[in-house]
Every structure is written in C-alpha cells, then in structure tokens.
C-alpha positions as CSV (number, residue, x, y, z in Angstrom):
1,M,8.3,23.4,18.3
2,P,8.8,21.9,14.8
3,A,7.5,24.0,11.9
4,R,4.3,22.9,10.2
5,D,4.2,22.2,6.5
6,R,2.1,24.6,4.4
7,R,1.0,23.4,1.0
8,A,-0.8,25.3,-1.8
9,L,-2.1,23.6,-4.9
10,Q,-5.1,23.2,-7.2
11,L,-7.5,20.3,-6.7
12,P,-6.8,17.7,-9.5
13,D,-9.5,16.6,-11.9
14,G,-9.6,13.1,-10.4
15,L,-11.1,14.5,-7.2
16,D,-13.8,16.7,-8.8
17,G,-17.1,16.5,-6.9
18,M,-15.7,14.6,-3.9
19,R,-16.4,15.5,-0.3
20,L,-13.7,17.9,1.1
21,D,-12.6,15.5,3.9
22,Q,-12.3,12.7,1.4
23,A,-10.3,14.9,-1.1
24,I,-7.9,16.0,1.6
25,S,-7.5,12.4,2.8
26,R,-6.7,11.1,-0.6
27,L,-4.6,14.0,-1.8
28,F,-2.2,13.9,1.1
29,G,-2.4,10.2,2.1
30,L,-4.0,11.0,5.5
31,S,-6.6,9.1,7.4
32,R,-10.1,10.5,7.3
33,T,-9.8,11.3,11.0
34,V,-6.7,13.5,10.5
35,A,-8.3,15.2,7.5
36,V,-11.4,16.1,9.5
37,T,-9.2,17.4,12.4
38,L,-7.4,19.7,9.9
39,L,-10.7,21.0,8.5
40,E,-12.2,21.6,12.0
41,G,-9.0,23.4,13.1
42,G,-9.2,25.8,10.2
43,D,-6.0,24.4,8.6
44,V,-7.7,23.9,5.2
45,L,-8.8,26.8,2.9
46,V,-10.7,26.3,-0.3
47,D,-10.3,29.4,-2.5
48,G,-9.3,31.3,0.6
49,V,-12.3,30.2,2.7
50,V,-12.8,27.6,5.4
51,R,-15.4,25.0,4.2
52,A,-17.4,22.3,5.9
53,K,-16.0,18.8,5.7
54,S,-19.0,17.4,3.8
55,E,-19.0,20.2,1.1
56,K,-18.3,19.0,-2.4
57,V,-15.2,20.5,-4.1
58,A,-14.6,21.2,-7.7
59,A,-11.5,20.5,-9.8
60,G,-9.3,23.6,-10.1
61,S,-10.2,25.0,-6.7
62,W,-7.2,26.5,-4.9
63,L,-6.3,24.6,-1.7
64,E,-4.2,25.9,1.1
65,V,-3.4,23.2,3.6
66,T,-1.3,23.3,6.8
67,L,-0.2,19.7,7.5
68,P,0.5,18.5,11.0
69,A,4.1,18.8,12.2
70,P,4.9,15.0,12.3
71,I,4.4,14.8,8.5
72,A,6.4,18.0,7.8
73,D,9.3,16.6,9.8
74,V,9.6,13.3,8.0
75,A,11.6,14.3,5.0
76,P,14.3,16.2,7.0
77,S,14.8,13.3,9.4
78,L,15.4,10.9,6.5
79,S,18.6,12.8,5.5
80,V,20.2,12.3,8.9
81,T,21.3,8.7,8.4
82,S,23.1,8.5,11.7
83,S,19.9,9.0,13.6
84,L,18.1,6.1,11.9
85,S,18.2,2.4,12.7
86,P,18.3,-0.3,10.1
87,V,15.0,-2.2,9.5
88,D,15.3,-5.9,10.4
89,G,14.5,-8.1,7.4
90,L,14.5,-5.3,4.8
91,V,16.4,-6.7,1.9
92,V,17.7,-4.7,-1.1
93,V,17.1,-6.9,-4.2
94,H,18.5,-4.4,-6.7
95,S,19.9,-0.9,-6.6
96,D,21.3,1.5,-9.3
97,D,21.4,5.3,-9.8
98,D,17.7,5.5,-10.6
99,L,15.9,3.1,-8.3
100,V,16.1,0.6,-5.5
101,V,13.9,-2.6,-5.3
102,V,13.4,-4.0,-1.8
103,D,11.8,-7.2,-0.4
104,K,9.7,-5.8,2.4
105,P,9.2,-7.8,5.6
106,V,6.0,-7.9,7.6
107,G,5.4,-5.2,10.1
108,V,7.0,-2.4,8.1
109,A,5.2,0.5,6.5
110,A,6.1,1.9,3.1
111,H,6.6,5.4,4.6
112,A,5.8,7.4,7.7
113,S,2.2,8.5,8.3
114,P,0.3,10.0,11.3
115,G,-0.2,7.5,14.0
116,W,2.4,5.0,12.7
117,T,5.5,4.7,15.0
118,G,6.9,1.5,13.6
119,P,9.7,1.0,11.0
120,T,9.3,2.2,7.4
121,V,10.9,1.3,4.1
122,T,12.0,4.9,3.4
123,A,13.7,5.2,6.8
124,G,15.3,1.8,6.4
125,L,16.8,2.8,3.1
126,A,18.1,6.0,4.5
127,A,19.8,4.1,7.3
128,M,21.5,1.9,4.7
129,G,22.8,5.1,3.0
130,H,20.5,5.2,0.0
131,T,19.5,8.6,-1.2
132,I,16.0,8.6,-2.6
133,A,14.2,11.1,-4.8
134,T,12.8,14.3,-3.2
135,S,9.7,14.3,-5.5
136,G,6.3,13.5,-3.9
137,A,4.7,14.5,-0.7
138,A,7.1,15.1,2.2
139,E,6.2,12.0,4.1
140,R,6.5,9.7,1.1
141,Q,9.3,11.1,-1.1
142,G,10.5,8.7,-3.7
143,V,7.6,6.2,-3.1
144,V,5.8,5.3,-6.3
145,H,3.6,2.6,-4.9
146,R,2.9,1.0,-1.5
147,L,2.4,-2.3,0.3
148,D,0.3,-2.7,3.4
149,V,2.2,-3.1,6.7
150,G,1.0,-6.7,6.9
151,T,1.9,-7.5,3.3
152,T,5.3,-8.8,2.4
153,G,7.2,-8.7,-0.9
154,L,8.6,-6.5,-3.6
155,M,8.5,-2.7,-3.7
156,V,10.4,-0.2,-5.9
157,V,11.5,3.2,-4.7
158,A,12.8,6.0,-7.0
159,K,16.3,7.4,-6.3
160,S,16.4,9.9,-9.2
161,E,13.8,12.6,-10.0
162,T,13.5,11.3,-13.5
163,A,12.9,7.7,-12.3
164,Y,10.2,9.0,-9.9
165,S,8.3,10.7,-12.8
166,V,8.7,7.8,-15.2
167,L,7.7,5.2,-12.7
168,K,4.7,7.1,-11.3
169,R,3.5,7.6,-14.9
170,A,4.0,3.8,-15.6
171,F,2.0,2.8,-12.6
172,K,-0.8,5.2,-13.5
173,A,-0.8,4.0,-17.1
174,R,-1.0,0.3,-15.8
175,E,2.3,-0.5,-17.5
176,V,3.8,-2.2,-14.4
177,D,3.2,-5.9,-14.0
178,K,2.4,-6.5,-10.3
179,V,1.9,-10.2,-9.4
180,Y,0.8,-11.2,-5.9
181,H,0.2,-14.7,-4.4
182,A,-2.6,-15.0,-1.9
183,V,-4.2,-17.8,0.0
184,V,-7.9,-17.2,0.4
185,Q,-10.6,-19.2,2.2
186,G,-12.7,-21.6,0.2
187,H,-12.6,-22.2,-3.6
188,L,-13.3,-19.6,-6.2
189,D,-16.0,-20.2,-8.8
190,P,-14.9,-19.8,-11.5
191,L,-11.3,-20.8,-10.7
192,R,-10.0,-18.0,-12.9
193,G,-11.6,-14.6,-13.3
194,T,-11.7,-10.9,-12.9
195,V,-13.1,-8.8,-10.1
196,D,-14.2,-5.3,-11.3
197,A,-15.7,-3.5,-8.4
198,P,-15.1,0.1,-7.2
199,I,-13.4,0.7,-3.9
200,D,-13.5,3.6,-1.4
201,R,-13.2,4.0,2.3
202,H,-15.7,2.0,4.4
203,P,-18.7,4.2,5.2
204,T,-18.5,3.6,8.9
205,Q,-15.1,2.2,9.8
206,D,-12.2,4.6,9.0
207,Y,-9.5,1.9,9.1
208,R,-11.2,-0.3,6.5
209,W,-12.0,0.0,2.8
210,A,-15.0,-1.5,1.0
211,V,-16.7,-2.0,-2.4
212,V,-19.0,1.0,-2.8
213,S,-20.8,2.2,-5.9
214,S,-19.2,5.6,-5.7
215,G,-15.7,4.3,-5.3
216,R,-12.7,4.4,-7.7
217,E,-12.4,1.9,-10.5
218,S,-10.6,-1.3,-9.1
219,I,-9.7,-4.3,-11.2
220,T,-8.2,-7.6,-9.9
221,H,-7.4,-10.6,-12.1
222,Y,-6.9,-14.0,-10.4
223,D,-6.1,-17.6,-11.3
224,T,-6.2,-20.6,-8.9
225,M,-2.8,-22.2,-8.6
226,E,-3.5,-24.9,-6.0
227,A,-6.5,-26.0,-4.0
228,F,-6.6,-27.3,-0.4
229,P,-9.4,-28.4,1.9
230,G,-11.0,-25.1,2.7
231,A,-8.5,-22.8,1.0
232,S,-6.9,-21.9,-2.3
233,L,-3.6,-20.5,-3.4
234,L,-4.1,-17.8,-6.1
235,E,-2.0,-15.8,-8.5
236,V,-3.3,-12.3,-8.6
237,H,-2.5,-9.5,-11.1
238,L,-3.5,-6.0,-10.2
239,E,-4.7,-3.8,-13.0
240,T,-5.3,-0.9,-10.6
241,G,-3.6,-0.3,-7.3
242,R,-6.1,0.8,-4.7
243,T,-5.5,0.6,-0.9
244,H,-6.3,-2.9,0.4
245,Q,-7.5,-3.8,-3.1
246,I,-6.9,-7.6,-3.0
247,R,-8.1,-7.9,0.6
248,V,-11.3,-5.9,-0.1
249,H,-12.1,-7.7,-3.4
250,F,-11.8,-11.2,-2.1
251,S,-13.6,-10.4,1.1
252,A,-16.4,-9.0,-1.0
253,L,-16.5,-12.4,-2.8
254,R,-16.7,-14.1,0.7
255,H,-13.3,-15.6,0.2
256,P,-11.1,-13.4,2.4
257,C,-7.4,-13.8,2.6
258,V,-6.6,-16.4,5.2
259,G,-5.5,-14.7,8.4
260,D,-7.0,-11.3,7.4
261,L,-9.2,-10.8,10.5
262,T,-9.9,-7.2,9.5
263,Y,-11.8,-8.4,6.5
264,G,-13.6,-11.3,7.9
265,A,-11.2,-14.3,7.9
266,D,-11.8,-17.2,10.2
267,P,-9.6,-16.7,13.3
268,T,-9.7,-20.5,14.0
269,M,-8.1,-21.2,10.6
270,A,-5.5,-18.5,11.1
271,A,-4.5,-19.9,14.5
272,R,-4.2,-23.4,13.0
273,L,-1.9,-22.1,10.3
274,G,0.1,-20.0,12.8
275,L,-0.8,-16.8,10.9
276,R,-0.9,-13.4,12.6
277,R,-1.6,-11.4,9.4
278,Q,-3.1,-11.9,5.9
279,W,-1.6,-14.5,3.6
280,L,-0.6,-12.1,0.9
281,H,2.7,-11.6,-0.8
282,A,4.0,-9.3,-3.6
283,W,5.7,-12.1,-5.5
284,S,7.0,-10.4,-8.6
285,L,7.4,-7.0,-10.1
286,A,8.2,-6.2,-13.8
287,F,8.5,-2.8,-15.5
288,T,10.5,-0.9,-18.1
289,H,13.7,0.6,-16.5
290,P,13.4,4.4,-16.6
291,S,16.9,4.9,-18.0
292,S,17.9,1.8,-20.0
293,G,14.4,1.1,-21.4
294,D,15.0,-2.6,-20.7
295,L,12.2,-4.7,-19.2
296,V,13.4,-5.7,-15.7
297,R,11.7,-8.3,-13.5
298,F,12.2,-9.2,-9.8
299,D,10.9,-12.2,-7.8
300,S,10.6,-12.7,-4.1
301,P,10.3,-16.1,-2.2
302,Y,7.7,-16.6,0.4
303,P,8.7,-15.6,3.9
304,P,8.8,-18.3,6.6
305,D,5.3,-17.6,8.1
306,L,3.6,-17.9,4.8
307,A,5.7,-20.9,3.7
308,H,4.8,-22.6,6.9
309,A,1.1,-22.0,6.5
310,L,1.2,-23.5,3.0
311,E,2.9,-26.7,4.3
312,V,0.2,-27.1,6.9
313,L,-2.5,-26.7,4.3
314,R,-0.7,-29.3,2.2
315,G,-1.0,-31.7,5.1
316,R,2.6,-32.0,6.1
317,P,2.5,-32.3,9.9
318,D,6.2,-32.8,10.3
319,H,6.8,-29.3,9.0
320,E,4.1,-28.0,11.4
321,A,5.8,-29.7,14.4
322,Q,9.2,-28.5,13.3
323,W,8.0,-24.8,13.0
324,D,6.5,-25.0,16.5
C-alpha cells in the first residue's frame, strides 16, 4: 500500500478565522469533500487535537495533516519519465533553466488532484523530459498558477527553486500581467469596467464558486473588443487570481461565458457555436524573468473550437459548414 503523506505546519495569517474544513481545502488545494473526509477520519489535528469541521481556526495554530495516498504519490511518479505519456496538444512555447511556458489545450488539468484521472500539465512536462521545481505541495510542485481544465492558453511552470519563489511572489504581488479573451453572452454596460466582488466556494454546490460577502478579494478588469448579436468578445485583465474568477464574475453580472453551462450559459447558443466548454482563453502572459530581470511576454492564438465559434458569431456560414 502506498505511503500517506504527513504534513505539519502553522496556519498562515490569510486563513485566520476560517472554518477548519475551508482552511484545509484552501491550504492543500483539496475539494471541500476531501477535506471533510480527512477531518472525519481523524487525519487532521489542530494543536494536537481533533476538531470539528465547522470550528474556526486561528493563525499560528499548529496543523498536522495526513493527506490521502493518491496525492502523496504524485511527485514520485513525475520523476519516472518512462511511465508517463505525452499530453496531446500540450505545446512548449518557451523553456530555459528557470521556467517553461506552455500553451495548454482543453481537457488538461494544471496538476494532479483527488478525483482527476485525466492528463495534467506537470505529467506532460515530465514525459517531455522537463525537470520542474520541487517547491510547493507534492501534487503541484513547480506550479505557480493554474488554468481550469476547460480553459486553454498560457501557463508558466517553474523549473528552478529560485524561479518558483520569485514567480510565486510576483503573482501574489500582482506583478504578472495575465490577459484573457472571453466571449460572454449579451453586451456589457458599461462596455469597459471593473468587477470587484469577493469569491469563495458556493454555499451549497461544492464544484462551483460564487460571489459571497465573506469571500476573498477578487478584481477583474474588462474591455469590450467586439460585439455580436447576443454576445461580446472581451479582453480581460486579472488583478487577482481566484479559482473560476472570470467565470464567476461574469456569471454574477448575468453575462456568463458562452458555453459555460456550469455557470448559467445558454445551452442552445453553445450548441449553435459548437462549444462543449466555456469560451475562455489565456491569451497573453507577461512577467519579469526571475534570472535576467528582463520583461518577457508570450502570446497564444485561439484554438480551433474557439476560433470557429467566433466565425459563426461573425456570421460566416461558409466557415461553419467547413468546420462541420
């Protein structure tokens, strides 16, 4: 039986006053369901004592957590390149001694997690022979930011320990320019603006996130690039980087990303455009290189399914027929 991964650490200041199940979920990147299972199984101690899942925890409390075996086994498996398969569509845009920038295809997770059995960026890089940093939680070593499984585009992964520290700090300090393109339903009013609304897990649906008053600060800037009948193409700049942030914010405005059925998109429109996921793409990424100090920028073209949907919205039936 594979060994389980035991962690001991102090609760960081940012999680002070949070429910214990929420704190464990956020600290280790677990779903709320997995966090509750660990708590109910006695696998979480707070200052040496088993606590209830709803109990509030204080910064500085000493946590002892035994993570499930599938998470503990992720990191060792990544070092065995021969046992891994390349990830179809995963493109390396740039690679050096410090980092690797990839163009992530749809259907690929950033890293392994409980319940996910599909391909991941970290495993795909290992299969290509890239050695990534060992910093970070075992299941997401080297990962400094993430994209949803259904979101395509640019993602940077640290290869050196120095790069991991520098990039994590840059993302936290909001020094990385992350630009997304999104097609949303309807037309925004105003056409350019900022959404400043806190986000946390949905109160009743564990797989969704929502705007809630007690959530974490979340800021999204948008600008309308092109308008179509019933939809708009937006350029979106993220000031913060919360899970599902763009999807949640535009859904809260009643302008969900086209194709995003999880957050209220019209299934009829999605079918007409041939979309099986949200129209959301990480279009560009710019940051200061951790070694050279130079500003570097990378861009990613739209993948075929998103490009096709745009052509249909622009009223080019020949393209639609050709795609089918």
